[in-house]
N, C-alpha and C positions, 0 to 999 in steps of 0.2 A: 370507718371511713375509708373506701376502696380506693376513687381518685379524687385527686386533688384539688382541690376545688379552685373557680375562676372567680377573687374575690375583687370588686370594684369600693375601694373605698373614697371618701366624696367626703372632704372637710369645706368649710365655709367660715370665716372670720381669721384672726390674729395665728400667731406660732403659738399660741393656750388651744387655741383650736385644732391645729394643724399635729402637736403632739400625741396627744390620743390617740389617731387613728392611726400616727404611723405606731405608735408602742403595740398596737394589738397587730395591724401590720408584720413588726418583727415576729411577732408569736405564732400567726399563722403561721407566718416561713418558715417559721423553724417545727415545725408539724407537718411540712410538705406541701402546702395550700400555694397558691400563685393567685399573689399581690398588685394592682394595678390601680393607679391615684388619677384621679380628675380636680385639677389642681390651679389653684393661679402661678403662673410661671414665677413671682415674688418667690416662691416658695419651694420652685421645681429641687432646686437644687438638695432642701433635704432628701426625696425621697433619691433622685440621682444618688448620694450618697447609700445609700443601702441596695443601691441596682435594681428597683422597682424600675417597668416602666410607668410615664405619666403621658395625658391629655390635658395640655392647657383650655383654662376658663379665662377669657380674656386676656389682658394683656399686662406687665410688668408697669408701664405709665396709667392702667387703669385704675392698679388696685394704691399705685402711692396716689395718685390724683382723694380717691375715696379715704384713706388712712390721712389725710394729709387734711381734711372736712375738719372744719373752727368746732363746726357740732355733733361731732360725733363721741365726744368726751363730757357734753354737757349731760345735767345730772336726767334733765327732761327731754332734752332732743334729741339726746346721743342715741336711744334705743328707738326711737323713729326714724334715725338716720341708718343706723344700721338694718331696719326691715325694711327701707325704702331699696339700697342698694342691693340687698339681696331680691326684690321683686325685679332691679335692673336685670338680673342676671338670668332669670327664667329661661329666657329663647336661649343662649349660648347652651344651657344643659342640652335642648333637644338636640341642639346641633353637633354636639359636641357626642352626644349618644350614637348616631347617623354616621358619624366618623368609624365610630370607637368596631364597629364590625365585629364585636364579640360578644359571646354564649356565657353571660355572668351568671354564676348558680347563686351568690350574693352582694346584694351591698352595704355597705356600710357607711353612714350619715353623722356629721356631724348635726347640732339639734338646728340649725340655718339653711340645711343642704335641702330647702323644700322643692327646687326645682328638680333636680335629681332624684328628691321621695317619689316624684308626681309621675316623673319617664317611669323611672324602676316599675310603677305601681302598674303604666302601662302598658307595658311588656312582660308582667307576672313574674318579676326579679323578685323574691323576698328580700326586707328590707329590716336593717339594725339599727335603730339609733341610738347615739352615746349622747347622753346627756351628762356632764360633770357639775353642770353648780344647782344645787338645793332651789335655788330658786327658780327653777324652772316647773317646780311642782310645787302648784300654791293650794294653799290648804285652809279648812274653816278652823281646823284646829291648831295645828303649830303652821303658823303667817308667816312665808318668808318678807322680810324687811324691803323693799322693794324699791324706797327710797330714805333716806335721813328723818324726812320730814313724815312718815307713814311709819313710824315706829310706834305710834300707838296702837295700830291697825293690828298689834300683835295681841293685845291685850283689848282687843273690844269684842262683846257677843258673837255667835256666830253669824247670826241674819245680819250684822252689820256689814260682815266680811263677803259674804253672799252678793249684799248690794254691791258692793263695791267692786268686786270680778265682773256684775254683769255691766258695770258702768263699763271697765277694761273693754270689755266684749265690744260694746256700742262705739265709744269713741276709739279706741286705739287700735280695735283688731278689727274692723268690720272692713274699711280699705284696702287691707292688704288680701284679706278673703273675698274680696269680689274682685280684685287681679288675680290671684289663685285661681280663681275659677274660670277666670277666659281664658288662662293659660291651658287649665286642666279641659275644659269644651276642646279645645284642639290639639286634644288627646284622645279625646272618646272619653273623657273619663267622666264620675257624675260627680259634682260640685258637692260642697265639704260644709255642714252648715253651722260647725262650732272651730275654730280657728284654734282657740286650745287643744280640743282634746285629739282634732282629726287632723293639723297642719302640725302640729309639735308632735302630739303623742300617739301620730294613724298609723306608724307602722308593726310588722309581724310582729318584733318587737322592740322592748324600749330599756337603757338599759342604764341605772343612777350611777353613774363610776364617783360617788363618795359614802364613804362608810356610815353606818347606822348610827354611831356614836356623835358624829359629824352635823349629822340631820337624820332623827331615825323617819324610818317608815307612819305613813298619815294612810287610815283604812281612807281616803276620798280620795288619793291619789290614783292617776288612769289605772286599769284593771292588766295594762299588758307590761308594767314594770315590773323591772327585778331588780333589784338594789345588790351592789357589788363592794367595791370600794375602792382606793382613788388608783387612777393607771399611771403608777409608781415603777421603777426601773430599781433593783434590789440588785448592788454593785458594787465594789469598794470603790473611792473614790477617786478617777484619772488624775493623773497629771496635766496642769491649764497646761496655756501659753507659755513661753520663757518669759515675756516681760511683766505679765502676771503672777507669778510664780515667782518672780525677785521680788514683785512689791508685796504679795504676802507673809515673805521668810524676811523683808528688813523692819520688821516693828511687831508693835501686836495686832490682835486679828483687827478689821478691819467692821466698820459697817456701812453695809449695804444699803444703798439708796438705785431704786429702779419701779418706774410706775410705767408699767404695759410695753411688750414688746412690738405692739405698730404706734404706740404716742410718739406723735412728732412733738406736741403741745408740751414741750418738757421745762421750757427754758427756768418760768418762775419756780418750780420743783427744784431744778439744779442749784440756780441763787439757793436757797435754804438749805439744801443739804449741805454745801461750802460754808456758810455762814454757819450753821447750828455747829457743824463737828469741827472748826474752829474753835468755835465757844465753849465745846465741850473737853477739847484736848483729846479728840479722835478721829484716826484715820478714815477715811472718807473712800467709798470707793462705788462709783457712781456708773449703772449701766442703764446706755442710751440708744436710740438710734441717730438724738441730735447729736451733735461735738458741741465742746463747753462752750461759753462765751470767754474770748482770752486764752493764757494760757493756763493749766493746771496747776492748781498750787503746791507747795512740798505738805506731805502728807495726803495728798489725792492722790487718785488713779482712777482716769474714764476709759471706758469700751462698749460697744455700739452692741456688742453678745460674748454671752456665756453662758457655758452648761452652770443651770442653777444645783443641781444634783451634786456636781464634785465642787461646787463654792460655795453653797453656804456653809457645807459642816467645816468649810475653816472661817468663819467671821462670827460675830459675836450677837450680833441680831443684823434684824433684815427692815427696812423701812419703806415699805410696798402699795398699791394699790391698790390690792385685794382681789385681783385676776385670781379664778382658783389655782389656777396651775400655780403660783407661785406661792401663794398660802401651803397647797398640800407640800411642796417641797419644802418649806422654812418646816411643817409639821416632821419633817422625814428625815431634816436634819439636827432636829431636834433645837433648834436656836428660838430666841423670843420672837417674834413680830412683831410692828406697829405698824396701822393698815390709815390710809391715809386715802378712802374713794372717794370716788366722783361720780360713776355711773352703772349702768348696767346689773351686774350679780355681785359687784363689791359692796357696798352696802349690807348685806344678807352675810355674807361671808363675812365681813369685820364682826359683825352682832356676835357669830356662831364662837372667834376664835377667841371675844371678849367670854362668854359665858365658860365655856371651857379653862378660862384661867390661862391661855397660852401667850397672852398682848392684850396689846393697845389700840386704843384709836380714835382717830381725830377726823371733824370734816377738814376737806380741803380746803373750804371758804376762813377756815383757822389757820393755814400755815405761817402767812405772814406773823401772828399774833407770839406772842413767848408760851402759849398754853405746848405748843410742840417740844420745844428745848427742853422743858420741863416736865413731861409725861415723859418724853424719851429716855434722859435721865433718871426719873425713877423706873424705867422697863429695864433699862440695867443694871439696876442696882436692886431690882427687886429676884429675891431667891427664890420665892414661892416663886413665881411664875418659872426660873429656868427648873426647876423641880417639877413642875409640871410639863413642862416640856421633854424633857428627856421620859416623862411615864411615854407621854403618848406617841413619843420615835415608838415605844417598843410596841406601841399597836398598829402600825404600817406594814402592810404585806402584801408587795407590789403580785409576788410570784404568784402567790396561790392566786389574786384577783384577775389575773391574767389567762392562770390553767381554767379557773372555770370561764371566764367569759370565749375564751376559745370552744370550750368545749355546748356549749351554748350556741353560739356562731353556727357551729358544724348543725346541731341537732335542727335550727331554723332553717340551712340549706335544704334538708332531706326530709324537712315538712313539707314543702311547698317547692318543688322542681319545677325549674322555667318551663312555662311554655316554649316545643318548639317549633320553628320560626318566625316567630315572635320578633320585629324591627319596629327601630320608629324611622320614617321617611322625612 
């Protein structure tokens, strides 16, 4: 690669969706390339910290209003709420590209940045989509667990899975497909016929950012997919904030309780975390955007954000929602994890962690029962799970994954040069 690439990174979603693009941008910048971000102002500080330029999509107020939607974490309404939010941002991407006045050589997209994907297609910029969740790759062989109530689908014959996917296409994806096609029509693009294949997996390159031992590749995955590993940083743990360091150094290793970087519906989870920690005589470290109700009791500590890659190795276990980023960082830290899934890809990640013997899970609707306390006690006492966690910690290699993905990104940019003079108006 003689000339540095001008690479536009477009995440959509929570911090867990932003971090993998930041990870790749860091890797591309280290190779001499020039990253730019198109991102909600809510996460602009993460980009500024690295010195990358960025263009705003929406406003801070719009992001917080979306994140506080009570339906966002509902097990069935949640995915529809996210898709609706994505569709509402489509015009903003056209406007942002028009303002950019930049000639990009490659666009790197998170799974739901479909507005930016269509605009990039219209001006002929090659696209690389990063999928972090195995749940985005449906298969009639190894079928993801889309909902806890649908775990039976994985054991069903292949014809039943095909019928299920047709139903999903008809009742979940048909309206988004029509809305996206109206947007594409305004860009003089052909309509898409299959939202799953052409919407989620229609880029020139599609990267599955999870290792094959976590989710083996299937013969009926989309043809453009390449599988890598988790998007993790391999580095020595850094010192944390002084108040957090003080808490960690004044007692036994705590149990971390967290339920999503963009989850404001956290009160019930917090109450159970404090109650169970008290009953099991555990030190409790709560990580959530919402502050606690009342004062933090003795033996507990609350913070709104923490670098999990530095924190988790210093804890004895993590109780979390099952987001793929948190799940991967638990594996990298070699700590047992207890997953309490609610929606989106969380039930599937919880199922995979259970099958690998790296932790346990419990339905969110049961966290007020005694099940959570008893199961967490079993997790902490299990030498088998602890041994499996150490075994799989050795399998994680973020450096090799990053090098391979950077090389493929360069390859994609070279294969399809941008059309000279193509602009969005």
